[in-house]
C-alpha positions in Angstrom: 35.4 163.4 212.4 35.6 166.3 214.8 32.6 167.2 216.8 31.3 170.6 216.2 33.0 173.1 218.2 31.3 174.9 221.2 30.6 178.1 219.8 30.9 180.3 223.6 34.3 178.7 223.7 36.9 180.7 223.4 35.7 182.9 220.7 35.3 186.6 220.3 31.8 187.5 219.2 33.6 190.2 216.8 35.0 187.2 214.8 32.6 186.4 212.0 30.8 183.2 212.0 30.7 181.6 208.1 28.5 178.9 206.8 29.6 176.8 203.8 28.3 174.1 201.9 30.6 171.9 199.5 30.8 168.2 197.9 34.4 167.0 196.5 33.4 168.4 193.0 33.7 172.3 195.0 36.4 171.1 197.1 39.1 173.6 195.3 36.6 176.5 194.7 36.1 175.9 198.5 39.7 176.9 199.2 39.7 179.5 196.9 36.5 180.8 198.6 37.9 180.9 202.0 41.3 182.2 201.4 39.8 185.4 199.6 37.8 185.9 202.8 40.9 185.4 205.4 43.0 187.2 202.9 40.8 190.2 203.2 39.7 190.4 206.6 40.7 192.7 209.5 43.9 191.7 210.6 42.7 191.4 214.3 39.9 189.3 213.5 39.4 185.5 212.4 36.8 183.2 210.2 34.7 180.7 212.6 33.7 178.4 209.7 31.1 175.7 210.1 31.3 173.7 206.4 28.4 171.3 205.3 30.1 168.5 204.4 28.5 166.8 201.0 31.2 164.2 201.3 34.1 165.3 201.1 37.1 162.7 202.2 39.5 163.1 205.1 42.7 164.0 202.6 40.9 166.5 201.0 39.9 168.3 204.0 43.3 168.4 205.1 44.5 170.0 201.7 42.1 172.3 202.7 43.0 173.5 205.8 46.2 173.6 204.8 45.2 176.2 202.3 44.4 178.3 205.1 46.8 180.6 207.0 47.2 179.0 210.4 45.5 181.4 213.4 43.5 183.3 211.1 40.3 180.2 211.2 38.6 177.8 213.2 36.9 175.3 211.2 34.0 172.5 212.0 33.0 169.8 209.7 29.0 169.6 209.9 27.6 166.1 209.0 24.6 166.2 207.0 21.5 163.9 207.1 19.7 164.7 203.5 17.0 163.1 203.9 14.7 165.8 204.1 15.9 166.6 200.6 15.5 163.6 198.8 12.5 164.6 196.6 14.5 167.8 196.1 14.7 168.6 192.3 18.3 169.4 190.9 19.9 169.6 187.6 23.0 169.8 185.9 26.3 171.5 188.1 23.5 171.9 191.1 23.4 169.0 193.9 21.6 168.5 196.9 24.3 170.7 198.6 22.9 173.6 197.3 19.9 173.0 199.7 21.8 172.6 202.8 21.9 176.3 203.7 18.0 175.6 204.1 19.1 172.9 207.3 21.6 175.6 208.9 19.0 176.2 212.0 18.6 172.4 212.7 22.7 171.5 211.9 24.1 174.8 213.8 24.9 175.0 217.6 22.1 176.3 219.7 24.5 179.3 220.9 24.7 180.6 217.1 22.5 183.5 216.7 23.7 184.9 213.0 25.8 183.5 210.4 26.9 184.5 207.3 26.1 182.0 204.6 29.0 181.9 201.4 28.0 179.8 198.2 31.7 178.5 197.2 32.0 179.8 194.0 32.7 183.4 194.7 35.9 185.7 195.7 35.9 188.1 198.6 37.5 191.4 198.0 36.6 193.1 201.2 36.3 192.8 205.0 33.5 190.3 206.0 33.5 192.2 209.3 31.7 195.0 208.0 28.8 192.3 206.9 29.0 190.7 209.8 28.1 193.8 211.7 25.0 194.7 209.7 21.7 195.4 211.1 18.7 192.6 210.3 16.3 195.8 211.3 13.7 193.3 212.6 14.3 190.6 209.4 15.2 187.0 209.5 17.9 187.8 206.8 20.1 190.0 204.7 20.7 189.3 201.2 21.4 190.8 197.4 18.6 191.6 195.0 19.2 189.3 192.1 20.5 191.3 189.0 19.2 188.5 186.7 15.8 188.4 188.5 15.6 191.8 190.4 11.5 191.2 191.4 9.4 188.9 191.1 7.5 190.1 188.0 9.9 192.6 186.6 7.8 193.1 183.6 5.6 195.3 186.1 8.3 196.4 188.7 11.0 198.0 186.1 10.2 201.0 183.9 12.7 200.4 182.2 11.4 196.5 181.0 11.4 197.1 177.4 15.2 198.1 177.4 16.3 195.9 180.7 14.0 192.9 180.0 15.9 191.0 177.2 18.9 190.7 179.2 17.6 189.1 182.4 18.2 185.9 183.4 14.2 185.5 184.2 11.8 188.4 184.5 9.5 185.9 186.5 11.5 183.7 188.5 8.5 182.4 190.5 6.5 181.5 187.7 3.3 180.5 189.7 3.5 184.1 192.1 0.0 185.1 191.6 -1.5 181.6 192.8 0.9 182.3 195.5 -0.6 185.3 196.4 2.8 187.1 196.2 3.4 191.0 195.4 4.8 191.2 191.6 6.6 194.4 192.9 8.5 192.6 195.5 12.2 192.5 195.1 13.8 189.0 194.7 17.1 187.8 196.0 20.1 185.7 195.3 20.4 183.2 198.1 24.8 182.7 197.2 25.4 185.4 200.2 22.9 185.8 203.1 23.6 187.0 206.5 21.3 184.9 208.4 19.4 185.7 211.5 19.4 182.2 213.1 17.5 182.2 216.0 14.1 184.1 214.2 14.8 181.0 212.0 14.6 178.6 214.7 11.6 180.5 216.4 9.3 180.0 213.3 10.6 176.6 212.3 11.5 178.4 208.8 13.6 175.1 207.5 10.3 173.4 207.5 8.3 175.7 206.0 10.9 176.2 203.1 11.1 172.2 203.1 7.2 172.2 202.7 7.3 175.2 200.0 9.6 173.1 198.1 7.3 169.9 198.2 4.3 171.9 197.2 5.5 173.5 194.0 8.2 171.2 193.0 6.9 171.9 189.5 7.6 175.4 189.8 10.9 175.5 191.2 13.6 177.5 189.5 16.8 178.3 190.7 16.6 175.7 193.5 16.7 176.6 197.3 16.6 180.2 196.2 12.7 179.7 195.0 12.0 178.2 198.5 13.7 181.6 200.3 12.1 184.1 197.9 8.8 182.4 198.1 9.0 182.1 202.0 10.7 185.3 203.0 9.2 187.6 200.3 8.7 191.1 201.6 10.3 190.2 204.8 14.3 190.3 204.0 16.0 193.4 204.3 18.4 194.0 201.1 22.4 194.7 201.3 24.1 196.7 199.2 24.7 195.2 196.1 28.7 195.3 196.0 28.3 191.9 198.5 26.9 190.1 195.6 28.2 190.9 192.2 26.4 187.9 189.7 28.1 187.6 186.8 24.8 188.7 185.2 26.2 192.3 185.6 28.2 192.0 182.5 25.4 191.6 180.7 23.9 195.1 180.8 26.3 197.1 178.3 24.9 200.5 179.8 23.4 201.3 183.0 19.9 202.0 181.1 19.5 198.5 180.0 20.4 197.1 183.9 18.1 197.4 187.2 20.2 199.6 188.5 20.8 203.6 188.5 24.3 204.8 186.8 26.3 205.3 190.0 24.9 202.1 191.3 25.9 200.3 188.0 29.4 201.4 188.4 29.6 200.5 191.6 29.0 196.7 191.6 30.7 196.3 188.0 33.9 198.0 189.0 33.9 198.0 193.3 32.5 194.6 194.3 32.7 193.4 198.0 32.0 190.1 196.5 32.5 188.2 193.2 30.2 185.7 192.7 30.1 183.4 189.5 26.5 182.9 189.5 26.5 181.3 185.8 27.2 177.6 185.3 30.4 178.7 183.3 32.4 178.9 186.2 36.0 180.2 186.2 37.5 176.7 186.5 35.8 175.5 183.4 37.8 176.3 180.2 34.2 177.6 178.8 34.2 180.6 180.9 35.0 184.0 179.8 33.9 186.0 182.8 36.1 189.3 182.9 36.9 189.0 186.5 38.1 185.1 186.0 42.0 185.9 187.0 40.8 187.1 190.4 39.6 183.3 191.4 42.9 181.9 189.9 44.8 184.4 192.0 43.5 183.1 195.4 43.4 179.2 193.9 47.2 179.9 193.8 47.5 180.9 197.6 45.5 177.8 198.5 47.3 173.9 198.3 45.6 174.0 194.8 48.5 176.4 193.6 49.4 176.0 189.8 46.2 174.4 188.9 44.4 175.4 185.7 42.1 173.4 183.6 43.1 171.2 181.0 42.3 172.5 177.4 40.3 170.4 175.1 41.3 167.2 176.9 38.3 165.6 175.9 35.6 166.4 172.8 32.7 167.8 174.9 35.1 170.2 176.3 35.6 172.0 172.9 32.1 171.6 172.0 31.1 173.5 175.2 33.1 176.2 174.4 32.1 176.4 171.0 28.4 176.9 172.4 29.5 179.1 174.8 31.0 181.4 172.2 28.0 181.0 170.1 26.2 182.0 172.5 28.5 185.7 173.1 27.8 185.9 169.3 24.7 185.9 169.8 24.2 188.3 172.9 27.2 190.6 170.7 24.4 190.7 167.5 21.5 191.5 169.8 23.2 194.1 171.8 24.4 195.8 168.7 21.0 196.1 167.0 19.8 197.4 170.3 22.1 200.2 170.4 21.8 201.2 166.9 18.1 201.4 167.2 18.5 203.8 170.6 20.8 206.1 168.4 18.4 205.9 165.4 15.7 207.2 167.4 17.6 209.4 170.1 16.7 213.1 170.5 18.4 215.5 167.6 17.8 218.9 167.3 15.4 220.4 165.1 16.7 221.7 161.6 15.2 225.0 162.5 17.6 225.1 166.2 20.3 223.4 164.5 21.4 227.1 163.2 22.7 227.7 159.4 
């Protein structure tokens, strides 16, 4: 196993340091994610990659490295002793690897004082150098407010909650926030794209605080590591431009007035994302995924050693039923949206008979 590279040796401080975590189930998406980041990076820059290894075999690692253009990256594979995460709750498509970002200060070289963390289910559309050079302004991390759950308690924070609430993934993603003493109006962030001040995390032993939070609140954990990060860092993180993390939920809002955004930001997030993040359980490599930007994912798959790979259609009965359930959910959503728009139309202001003219 290669040793972790010395971050001070033969590096340019302007080159973004990017941390990802994956097991073999996410190897192909990892290849596409990194390829998209390199292809959109300024030509004079390269990525310094640290991959938190969830059990990727040597052959797949070679295939991954062959997927990325030589000279545009350095990579260190980081072994993870996940014993501290043994009791962390997991479910569905999520494994223990989702919690690895919590351990970054303990796993990465002491010489690194800032890193970009990226999930492995996204497409980078902009130059990461711009994110890398962002100012922490004293915050331990920068992140994007989660469009699926924008506040600790959206029912209190959103003026348009009656219209937006039915389309959210959760209105209270930290259900025990009252017991924890959290501000209900505090923004809540998505942990898939982070700019992290590693030195600040080390100074405060935030890894220890996050692990303790998970242990003490295991009955209330929603969305895995994101729960602990938002509890421990509530009110302390600073927001990034929401285009740096376009969640799939951005397409659940039919109009800006149904969303947590104003009209300008709504258009920017949907039409001009810097990073497309496939946040739901229906990932673009699954036949059940109908994400409108799915083709962007395959554009980068085809620039890796997995070029030409596509999911097999209906090769198993469960695949068919999963797709059917997805279509049923979409039909139910479309019906609710149509009903909502009809009610809006019915009650929209209209000129009175007196002012309408003859």
